[in-house]
Steps between C-alpha positions, in 0.01 A plus 500: 500500500151372413174609666343269748128446461249299697210374283192388695206311318300193570514390134822295471499510117491877504781505762720275295443697171554837670804389699664351183442820304637717773804282554562538121523876571759450771255550777533273809149364568372324818152351474232442748164335455326669795511825689583320818818351353596836348475677833749254660740565189471878542566473878836316418609642166507836324343559158511792251142437407205274568255399237181370668171345368195671616275200520641211702341259765545536861643853484432727192744745355364804686535330840837381402600843381407646839696253689798534264502881538494450880812290482676753268329821415761570221422180289396547144189277459313456163176336503394282210141412419268349227214722627625845555242744640539870594388418846772235555753724343425790724506270796832351403657847445370613836666200666828589329511300174733641239253404218226268410570302165240306309587137406637390264783731592720634219841368612684808366268745683524297822884471507537876428294581804 
């Protein structure tokens, strides 16, 4: 059985490319272009992992991470960002992130995690 991943990013080109690459590795991918949409999906579906962009409009990745973990504390959530800082990384880990990964993410490393 393949893993089930929710990929959340406001950049649709990035979502399409990453979803295709993960599907090619037998990973079932659901995509969302906003944290609000993702929260609705997590409330009704279960996922093995969530990959979440840190910088998004309306609700950023840290706010979304906090809400996702409130829905399910056992979720594995990985944050992606173009602008990783130690401060954001520490904050993300305190909120329960499994890891913070800098974009462009290496697909092999990402799928292993």
